[in-house]
Steps between C-alpha positions, in 0.01 A plus 500: 500500500611857435597721791232724648592866462424700811499847653531597868346818645556595864572836662711338776860458374576203727190313389571585135854364523390187686236410242754570225739249661219242514416552132865472393544165678182354346590328169164546329473875570660781299510846654409778257485793743483601865315819586462723806134579427201395295540820297852393400371151421235652274770691313700179453192329359474772235831377357508133602195322360576140596492468879321191630512535876489800738612492865319805640507660841147614576562821694705737281483879459287665229368172357448183702594155380130410497409790271799433273408132468159601360676681213692191388392283205325177597796304361717637786482343845566651842645380830446757775760561770405703807540536876127557551292184511170688480568543129487125431135493396545806278790326330287209390225735380731603218586137416846492656676166464628519857560726798827514698493649849824674599741387625500188281786261431620349174292183540181706524609707201582187300160345575328815371724512192425133434129585490578746224707241317216248519255762373712595198577135417125453457482788252620414147813700410376545146166644608346696212548873498204713603297576191443860408181631655229591250282682750455874465503596870617410850379581850733662755445573869489870580364664815319183614335456159565279200530744212460390138781625275430491127829460313377734227462781756852479647729789406803396704595338830747631756678281756555643851685255727235244595212682328404590144296791365285420197415808294180467297348697214239754618579424865662793687631283786717190451399165648739411786551132579741288706685305232845489348549641151650163401188313610269737313719482189447122493123554488502751213480397132851547361372618161332800663741599779874553533741565786702812413656574838557326831198692632273529193290285268319675217196424287652477151190632324498802734838636380448843346863585423860414582729793571864409549496278808138563599163353408211743488163373624256784554667754730747244633857455381641158591874437495625215282772312690807410288461124550141510370555744213598252226190284551277805485670647194481164320126503566467859373707419192267215416204739511668784304449598135 
């Protein structure tokens, strides 16, 4: 079996280093990153798409391990690590594979990691890729409501740490929802939307002009990041006369 790629997030340096040492001595685990917060882990996930297993402390500043786990794709699995046993039930509510109560030794860690190994062994490695969604809308949670977002109405989307703002046509206020930009990008039809910056996704049919390194959509000028520029310009070239 292939190694399970994993990420550790814990705001306590000693705990972070201990879990790292446990991962490194476990033959079927491969450490991709260790992070001091869930915010940092979210940033890593923007670049590293193939992480199987997350070891997450629950109580972290700005964004808890519980909230971060809800932003992860269903293909990723979580093992929570915490000093507070009252969180155990909450951990299983978000389908955690296991829950490690600090301080835990290597045997306890290995038993939890083995659960992950057993889970992934039961999932075919060559599972088919997710097919492109044909639907024309999604629902997002905003201010205790599920709000319907029509793809055709989206002008652009802005990422702000653990939230995104969705700007809609004829809507003066953006829709604010707790979600990573990466997660939302996975739900959008790729033929209609494009990432042009670490913090921005645009509706391609809403582009009014491109001026140097900016996209004009209504009154908004959105910066085109250098590492996204070629993909955008290739798209524009294919639509040009």
